[in-house]
Each structure stands twice: as C-alpha cells, then as structure tokens.
C-alpha positions as CSV (number, residue, x, y, z in Angstrom):
1,M,182.3,-51.7,129.9
2,Q,181.4,-55.4,130.1
3,P,178.1,-56.6,132.1
4,D,178.7,-58.6,135.1
5,V,176.3,-61.3,134.0
6,A,177.0,-64.5,135.0
7,P,177.2,-67.4,132.6
8,S,174.2,-70.3,132.4
9,R,174.6,-73.6,133.6
10,R,174.7,-74.5,129.8
11,V,177.7,-72.3,129.2
12,K,179.5,-73.3,132.4
13,T,179.0,-77.3,131.1
14,I,180.4,-76.0,127.5
15,Q,183.3,-73.8,129.5
16,R,184.5,-77.2,131.6
17,Q,184.0,-79.5,128.3
18,T,186.3,-77.0,126.2
19,L,188.7,-76.8,128.9
20,I,189.0,-80.2,129.9
21,L,189.5,-80.9,125.9
22,L,192.2,-78.3,125.5
23,V,193.6,-80.0,128.7
24,I,193.8,-83.4,126.7
25,C,194.9,-82.0,123.6
26,V,197.9,-79.8,125.0
27,S,199.0,-83.1,127.4
28,I,199.4,-85.3,124.3
29,S,201.2,-82.7,122.6
30,T,203.6,-82.2,124.7
31,I,204.0,-85.9,125.4
32,D,204.4,-86.3,121.8
33,R,207.2,-83.6,121.7
34,A,209.0,-85.2,124.3
35,A,209.0,-88.6,123.3
36,L,212.3,-88.6,121.1
37,A,213.9,-86.7,124.4
38,V,213.2,-89.6,126.3
39,A,213.9,-92.3,123.8
40,N,217.1,-90.8,123.1
41,P,219.5,-93.3,124.0
42,L,217.6,-96.3,122.3
43,V,217.2,-94.3,119.1
44,R,220.8,-93.5,118.6
45,H,221.8,-97.1,119.2
46,D,219.6,-98.5,117.3
47,L,219.9,-95.8,114.2
48,G,223.6,-95.9,114.7
49,L,223.3,-91.7,115.0
50,S,225.8,-89.5,116.8
51,V,225.1,-87.3,119.3
52,S,225.4,-84.4,116.6
53,E,222.7,-86.4,114.6
54,M,220.5,-86.1,117.6
55,G,220.9,-83.0,118.0
56,L,219.5,-82.3,114.4
57,L,216.8,-84.4,115.2
58,L,215.8,-82.6,118.5
59,S,216.0,-79.0,116.8
60,A,213.9,-80.1,113.7
61,F,210.9,-79.8,115.8
62,L,211.5,-76.3,117.1
63,W,212.6,-74.4,113.7
64,A,209.5,-76.2,111.9
65,Y,207.4,-75.1,115.4
66,A,208.4,-71.6,114.9
67,I,208.1,-71.2,111.5
68,A,205.1,-72.9,111.0
69,Q,203.0,-70.1,113.2
70,L,203.5,-67.6,110.2
71,P,200.8,-68.8,107.9
72,I,198.9,-70.6,111.0
73,G,197.6,-67.8,112.5
74,P,195.8,-66.4,109.7
75,L,194.2,-70.1,109.1
76,I,192.9,-70.1,112.5
77,D,191.1,-66.9,112.0
78,R,189.5,-68.0,108.4
79,F,188.6,-71.6,109.4
80,G,188.1,-71.5,113.1
81,P,189.6,-73.5,116.4
82,R,187.6,-76.7,115.4
83,R,188.6,-77.1,112.1
84,V,192.2,-76.0,112.2
85,L,193.3,-78.0,115.5
86,T,191.7,-81.2,114.2
87,A,193.7,-81.1,111.3
88,G,196.9,-80.2,113.5
89,I,196.4,-83.1,115.7
90,A,196.2,-85.5,113.2
91,V,199.1,-84.0,111.2
92,W,201.2,-84.7,114.3
93,S,199.9,-87.8,115.4
94,T,200.6,-88.7,111.6
95,A,204.4,-87.7,111.9
96,Q,203.9,-89.4,115.3
97,M,204.0,-92.4,113.8
98,L,206.1,-91.7,111.1
99,C,209.1,-91.3,113.6
100,G,208.5,-95.1,114.6
101,A,209.0,-96.0,110.7
102,A,212.2,-93.9,110.1
103,T,215.2,-95.6,109.2
104,G,217.8,-92.8,109.0
105,T,218.5,-89.5,109.9
106,L,216.7,-87.2,107.6
107,A,213.6,-89.5,107.7
108,F,213.5,-88.7,111.4
109,A,214.2,-85.1,110.9
110,G,211.5,-84.8,108.4
111,S,209.0,-86.4,110.8
112,R,210.5,-84.5,113.4
113,A,209.4,-81.1,111.3
114,L,205.7,-82.3,110.6
115,L,205.3,-82.9,114.0
116,G,206.1,-79.7,114.9
117,V,204.0,-78.0,111.8
118,G,201.3,-80.1,113.3
119,E,201.6,-78.8,116.9
120,A,201.6,-74.9,115.7
121,P,198.1,-74.7,115.9
122,Q,197.7,-76.0,119.7
123,F,198.4,-72.4,121.6
124,P,196.7,-70.1,119.2
125,T,194.0,-72.4,118.9
126,A,193.3,-72.8,122.9
127,A,193.8,-68.7,122.7
128,C,190.7,-68.4,120.4
129,A,188.5,-70.9,122.6
130,A,189.3,-69.2,125.4
131,R,187.9,-65.9,123.8
132,D,185.1,-67.5,122.2
133,W,183.6,-69.3,125.6
134,F,184.7,-67.3,128.4
135,A,184.1,-63.1,128.9
136,V,186.8,-61.3,129.6
137,R,187.4,-61.4,132.9
138,D,187.1,-65.1,133.3
139,R,189.8,-65.4,130.5
140,G,192.9,-65.6,132.8
141,R,191.6,-68.8,134.8
142,A,190.9,-70.6,131.7
143,T,194.0,-69.9,130.0
144,G,195.9,-70.9,132.8
145,W,194.6,-74.5,133.0
146,F,195.3,-75.0,129.5
147,M,198.8,-73.5,129.9
148,C,199.2,-75.8,133.3
149,A,198.9,-79.1,130.7
150,S,202.1,-78.6,129.0
151,Y,203.9,-79.0,132.2
152,L,201.6,-81.8,133.3
153,G,202.4,-83.2,129.9
154,T,206.0,-82.8,130.7
155,G,205.6,-84.4,134.0
156,I,203.7,-87.3,132.5
157,A,206.1,-88.0,129.3
158,A,208.7,-89.5,130.9
159,P,206.9,-92.7,132.6
160,L,204.6,-93.1,130.0
161,I,206.8,-93.3,127.4
162,T,209.3,-95.2,129.3
163,G,206.9,-97.8,129.8
164,L,205.5,-98.0,126.5
165,M,209.0,-98.5,125.1
166,L,210.0,-101.6,127.9
167,S,206.5,-103.1,126.9
168,F,206.5,-102.4,123.0
169,G,209.7,-100.9,122.1
170,W,210.6,-97.6,120.7
171,R,209.1,-97.8,117.2
172,W,205.8,-98.9,118.8
173,M,205.6,-96.3,121.2
174,F,205.7,-93.7,118.5
175,V,203.1,-95.5,116.9
176,I,200.8,-95.8,119.8
177,M,201.1,-92.3,120.5
178,G,200.0,-91.5,117.0
179,V,197.0,-93.8,117.3
180,L,196.3,-91.9,120.5
181,G,196.6,-88.8,119.3
182,L,194.4,-89.6,116.3
183,I,191.7,-90.5,118.6
184,V,191.9,-87.0,120.5
185,A,191.8,-85.2,117.2
186,L,188.3,-87.2,116.2
187,V,187.0,-86.4,119.9
188,W,187.8,-82.6,119.6
189,G,186.3,-82.5,115.8
190,L,183.2,-84.0,117.1
191,K,182.4,-82.0,120.5
192,Y,184.1,-78.4,120.1
193,R,181.8,-75.9,118.9
194,S,182.3,-72.3,118.5
195,P,179.3,-70.1,119.9
196,H,177.9,-69.3,116.3
197,E,177.5,-72.7,116.1
198,V,175.1,-72.8,119.0
199,A,172.1,-71.8,119.4
200,L,172.8,-69.4,122.4
201,G,170.0,-67.5,124.1
202,E,169.9,-63.7,123.9
203,A,170.5,-63.7,128.4
204,E,173.5,-66.1,127.4
205,R,175.0,-64.0,124.8
206,A,174.9,-61.0,127.1
207,Y,177.4,-63.0,129.6
208,F,180.1,-62.2,127.2
209,G,179.9,-58.7,126.4
210,T,180.7,-58.4,123.1
211,P,179.6,-58.7,119.6
212,A,183.2,-60.6,119.3
213,N,182.4,-63.5,121.6
214,G,179.1,-65.4,121.3
215,G,178.8,-64.6,117.7
216,A,181.5,-64.0,115.8
217,R,182.1,-66.2,112.4
218,A,185.6,-67.3,111.2
219,Q,186.5,-65.0,108.4
220,Q,189.3,-64.2,105.9
221,V,192.2,-62.1,107.5
222,S,194.0,-60.8,104.3
223,L,197.7,-60.3,104.4
224,R,197.1,-56.5,104.6
225,Q,195.1,-56.9,107.8
226,W,197.5,-59.2,108.9
227,A,200.8,-56.9,108.5
228,S,198.5,-54.2,110.1
229,L,199.2,-55.9,113.2
230,F,202.6,-54.8,113.2
231,R,202.1,-51.1,113.1
232,S,201.4,-51.7,116.9
233,G,204.4,-51.7,120.0
234,T,202.0,-54.1,121.7
235,T,202.8,-56.6,119.1
236,W,206.4,-55.8,119.0
237,G,206.4,-55.8,122.8
238,M,204.5,-59.3,122.9
239,L,206.8,-61.0,120.7
240,A,210.0,-60.0,122.1
241,G,208.5,-60.7,125.8
242,Y,207.9,-63.9,124.7
243,F,211.2,-64.8,123.3
244,G,212.4,-64.2,126.5
245,I,210.0,-66.1,128.2
246,I,210.1,-68.9,125.7
247,Y,214.2,-68.9,126.0
248,V,214.4,-69.3,129.4
249,N,211.4,-71.9,129.6
250,W,213.1,-74.4,127.2
251,L,216.7,-73.4,129.1
252,F,215.1,-75.7,131.6
253,N,213.1,-78.0,129.8
254,T,216.7,-79.1,127.9
255,W,218.9,-78.3,130.0
256,L,217.5,-78.5,133.7
257,P,218.3,-82.3,134.7
258,G,222.2,-82.1,132.6
259,Y,222.7,-79.0,135.2
260,L,221.6,-80.8,138.3
261,H,223.5,-84.0,137.1
262,M,226.8,-82.1,135.8
263,E,227.2,-79.0,137.8
264,R,225.5,-80.3,140.9
265,H,226.8,-83.6,141.0
266,M,223.6,-85.3,141.6
267,S,223.3,-88.7,141.0
268,L,220.8,-89.6,138.1
269,V,218.3,-91.1,141.0
270,Q,218.7,-87.6,142.4
271,V,218.2,-85.7,139.6
272,G,215.0,-87.6,138.9
273,W,213.5,-86.8,142.0
274,M,214.6,-83.4,142.3
275,A,214.2,-82.3,138.5
276,A,210.4,-83.1,139.5
277,I,210.1,-80.3,142.2
278,P,210.5,-77.3,140.0
279,Y,208.2,-78.9,137.1
280,S,205.3,-79.6,139.5
281,C,205.9,-75.7,140.4
282,A,205.6,-74.8,137.0
283,V,202.1,-76.5,136.7
284,V,201.1,-74.3,139.8
285,G,202.2,-71.5,138.5
286,A,200.1,-71.5,135.4
287,I,197.0,-71.8,137.5
288,T,198.0,-69.0,139.8
289,A,198.5,-66.8,137.5
290,G,195.3,-67.6,135.5
291,Y,193.6,-66.8,138.5
292,L,195.7,-64.1,139.7
293,V,195.1,-61.9,136.2
294,D,191.2,-62.4,136.5
295,W,191.4,-61.4,140.5
296,L,192.7,-58.6,139.5
297,S,190.6,-57.0,136.8
298,K,187.5,-58.0,139.1
299,R,189.0,-55.3,141.6
300,G,189.1,-52.8,139.2
301,A,192.4,-53.0,137.5
302,S,192.4,-52.4,133.3
303,L,192.6,-55.2,131.4
304,T,196.1,-53.8,130.5
305,A,197.6,-53.3,133.9
306,S,196.2,-56.7,135.3
307,R,198.1,-58.5,132.6
308,K,201.2,-56.4,132.1
309,A,201.9,-55.5,136.0
310,P,202.2,-59.4,137.1
311,A,204.0,-60.7,134.2
312,C,206.8,-57.6,134.4
313,V,206.8,-58.9,138.6
314,F,207.1,-62.3,137.9
315,L,209.8,-61.9,135.2
316,V,212.0,-59.9,137.7
317,V,211.5,-62.4,140.4
318,Q,212.5,-65.1,137.6
319,T,215.5,-63.2,137.4
320,L,216.3,-62.5,140.9
321,L,215.7,-66.7,141.7
322,V,218.0,-67.7,139.0
323,I,221.1,-65.4,140.1
324,C,220.2,-67.0,143.6
325,A,220.6,-70.6,142.7
326,V,223.8,-69.7,140.0
327,S,225.4,-68.3,143.0
328,S,224.4,-70.7,145.9
329,T,226.6,-73.7,147.1
330,S,224.1,-75.6,148.3
331,N,221.9,-78.0,146.4
332,A,218.7,-77.3,148.1
333,V,218.7,-73.7,148.2
334,A,219.8,-74.3,144.1
335,I,216.6,-76.2,144.0
336,A,214.0,-74.1,145.9
337,C,215.0,-71.0,143.9
338,L,214.9,-72.9,140.5
339,S,211.8,-74.1,141.4
340,G,210.5,-70.2,142.1
341,A,212.2,-69.1,138.8
342,M,210.1,-72.0,137.3
343,F,206.8,-70.9,138.9
344,C,207.8,-67.4,137.9
345,G,208.4,-67.9,134.5
346,T,205.4,-70.2,133.5
347,A,203.1,-68.0,135.5
348,A,204.2,-65.3,133.0
349,T,203.7,-67.5,130.0
350,T,200.1,-68.0,131.2
351,I,199.6,-64.4,131.5
352,A,201.0,-63.3,127.9
353,W,198.6,-65.8,126.6
354,A,196.2,-64.3,128.6
355,M,197.1,-61.0,126.7
356,V,196.6,-62.4,123.1
357,S,192.7,-62.9,123.5
358,V,192.1,-59.6,124.9
359,F,194.7,-57.4,123.0
360,A,194.0,-58.9,119.5
361,P,191.4,-56.9,117.5
362,A,188.1,-59.1,116.7
363,A,189.0,-61.9,114.5
364,Y,192.8,-61.7,114.5
365,T,193.1,-63.7,117.8
366,G,194.8,-66.5,116.1
367,S,196.9,-64.3,113.7
368,L,198.3,-62.2,117.2
369,G,198.6,-65.6,119.1
370,S,201.0,-67.5,116.4
371,L,203.3,-64.2,116.2
372,Q,203.8,-64.5,119.5
373,N,204.2,-68.0,119.5
374,F,206.6,-67.5,116.5
375,G,208.7,-65.1,118.5
376,G,208.9,-67.1,121.4
377,Y,209.9,-70.5,119.8
378,L,213.0,-68.6,118.3
379,G,213.8,-68.1,121.5
380,G,212.9,-71.6,122.5
381,A,215.1,-72.8,119.6
382,C,218.0,-70.7,120.1
383,A,218.2,-71.6,124.0
384,P,219.3,-75.4,124.2
385,I,222.0,-74.6,121.2
386,V,223.4,-71.5,123.2
387,T,223.6,-73.2,126.5
388,G,225.4,-76.1,125.3
389,L,228.0,-74.4,123.3
390,I,228.5,-72.1,126.4
391,V,228.8,-75.3,128.7
392,Q,230.7,-77.2,125.7
393,K,233.5,-74.4,125.8
394,T,233.5,-73.2,129.8
395,G,232.9,-76.6,131.3
396,S,230.0,-74.7,133.3
397,F,226.5,-73.9,133.3
398,D,226.9,-70.5,135.2
399,L,227.4,-68.5,132.2
400,A,224.2,-70.0,130.5
401,L,222.1,-69.0,133.3
402,Y,223.3,-65.4,133.8
403,I,222.2,-65.1,129.9
404,G,218.7,-66.9,130.7
405,A,218.6,-64.5,134.0
406,G,219.2,-61.8,131.5
407,M,216.7,-62.8,129.3
408,S,214.3,-62.9,131.6
409,L,215.2,-59.4,132.5
410,L,214.7,-58.1,128.8
411,A,211.3,-59.5,128.6
412,A,210.0,-57.7,131.2
413,L,211.4,-54.6,129.7
414,A,210.2,-55.3,126.8
415,Y,206.4,-55.2,127.9
416,V,207.1,-52.2,130.3
417,A,208.9,-50.3,126.9
418,L,206.3,-51.6,124.2
419,V,203.0,-53.1,125.4
420,R,200.4,-50.5,125.5
421,G,197.0,-52.7,125.5
422,K,194.8,-53.3,123.0
423,I,195.8,-53.1,119.3
424,A,194.1,-50.9,116.8
425,V,193.5,-51.6,113.3
426,E,191.5,-49.4,110.7
427,Q,188.1,-49.2,111.1
428,E,187.6,-50.7,107.7
429,E,189.5,-53.7,108.5
430,E,188.2,-54.8,111.8
431,T,184.5,-53.9,110.3
432,P,183.8,-57.2,108.4
433,A,185.4,-58.9,111.8
434,L,182.2,-58.0,114.0
435,V,179.8,-58.9,111.0
436,G,177.3,-62.1,111.2
C-alpha cells in the first residue's frame, strides 16, 4: 500500500515543469500532424495532386506512426524519456521541414511517414514521465493535462497554420514549424531529468512509494521480456480497447467538419464555429477524466476499478450519444450529442493512458504504452478510409457513425472482458528493473 506522503516543494516544482513541457511537446506534435490537412487546398493546387494522392499523403503519417510504435517502446525503456523524446522531436521537426521542400507525391509521402516515426515516442514517453514524477494516486490528473494538449493543439492548428501560410506561403510554414520543433527538442533535452538523475532526499523518495519511482534507471528490455507482455489478457484488452477509442477519435478528427457540411448542410462559416464546440468539450473531457481517476483511487477504489469502470461508462455513454446524434433531425441536438461524445471519447483516451503507468510492470511502461498506441492507431488509420468509402458508396454518414458507435461499445466490452489489472511477469524478468 502506497503511503500518503505529500510531495516536497521541489518535487511539486519539477512536476509542474514536466507537465508544462509535455503540454508544449504534445501541442506542437498535434499542430505538426494537422498542418497538411489545413494546407490541403494550397498543396494540392501547387503540386498538381489528385484527391487520391492527397489521401495517400494524409494516411502516410498514420500508418508509419502505428508501425513505429512496435520498436519504440523498448527504446524508451532502454534509454529513457529524455533521450528518446528529444530525438523524436528532432526527427519529426526535420520531417516537417522536408515537407516544405517536397516537390512530388513520393517525397511528400516519405516526409509525412518520417513525421509519423518521429512522433511515435510522444505519448509513451509522456506516460513514463508521469510514472517517474507522480505517485500512483496523482497520475490521473497528470495524464489528463498532457492528453488535453492534443485537442488544444488541434484547436490552435487551424488559425496558426493559416496565418503562417498567408504570411509566408505553405512551404515556409512547414519550415517555420520545423524550426520551432527543434527549439522545443532542445528545451526538453536540457530541462527534463528522470528521478534517478536528480539528488532526491529520503523523504522525497517516500512520496513515490515504490522503488520503481524516484530511482529506477532505464534498462534494456530483451525481445523475450517484451514478448512476455502478450501473455497477459490485460495487454490484449488495452490494445483492443484503444483500437476502438482511437477509431472513433479519428473518425471525428478527419470527418466531423465534412459531416456538418455535407450531412447537416451547414455553411463553411457555421462549420468553423460549430466544430469548435465538440473539440472544446474534448479538452475538458481529458482534464475531467484525469481528476476523476485520482478522486476514485483516493476514496478507496482499487487502481483497476478506478480506471476500468469509468472508462467503460464513458465509452457506453459515447455509444448512446453518437446514436442520438445520427437519429436527431435537429442540428442543435446533433452538435450537443457530438460534443458529449467527444467529451466521453477523450475522457476514455486519458484513462487508457492512466492505465499504462500503473498496469505496466517496472521498466515496461514505454513498451506497454507503445503497444497500446500501435493498436489504437491501427484503428485510427482505418477510420478515415472506412468512413470515406461508406460516404462515397451510400451518400450518407449514418452507417459510418453507427460503426463508430459500435467500435466504442466493443472497446468497453474489451476492457470488461480482458483487463484484469497490473500485468505480471516472471520474477527473473522483473527483478533487474528494480535494481539501481
């Protein structure tokens, strides 16, 4: 049982700095991945790309991002959040600048794929940072803050990218964002330190409550050790659950404006204002879920129940809200339901990452987080393609949204059926992670 020890003033300062840095990093990564979507019309016009070629460019990021999750987890566990995220930001920022120099489809697709590879460490390293600097009872709110930044970045992306394009052109927009990312990489590399790199006192270490916090060193995770994660039903439940969660998230991320314009017959001006409401609710959902998880655990709920139960409730409610949005003839009701659905979906996303830092064995947080992200972004990569094909075939978004509702429900069922709590590994595999 973790002792109820308050963090020292210095630890609180480090926690705040860590969260600020993570919010900045996540916001920049989200803006960079959204830049092409915002620049879509100008890029297609200047490079003479067809709609299908633009679809290739938009999907190149998602597939590369998903596949890169598999090797990135062990690298994070081996080298730690500071080194891996610094390298990742540098890679994706370089890729962003290469987008500005691209002259054809293949070069642009390659740059977008490199962007996906560079961004792969972002959320697994954030989960590791939350594990390192926050006691178990405080990790939910920490997770909520860095997760909300992904939607904060989405909200910032359109006006920022549009302003840069109008001022400097789309090529220089990519270059400027790349340079900004390199500055962020430098700041993260210089400022962030793991607990074992900081001279913590005995009382400060007592706050963390376990040897895994406040003193664990990065170590190499062998292929055999990494594969041992797949022996647990919890791992499979987290993969399957996150597949459904991110499928719905990316259905909204890529098609919500199109749905409001094409299905709900809103003007482009109306779409701009109305789409901002669900995205704002998503930001609130991330923060709310983080605090809810900690509130439940501090009031006696187990680590498993405090995460699994609310995630399932949010996903079932999201299912019902999406169905109500499709069924309603009122645009106001539809917007309200979609706003609630995005609130619930982002809350479930936050809780999924709050699971990683407490269900992973010591020294496996990066590996488990990257596996979860791999499963999630397979769903994310499928969502825009499946939705586009359905809309093209049927002329309506109804079936696509019903499938999204079904994915949300299946995610809840995966958590109920498979997630059982902390993942156990053989003693001889776990012991080295607790040494040093």
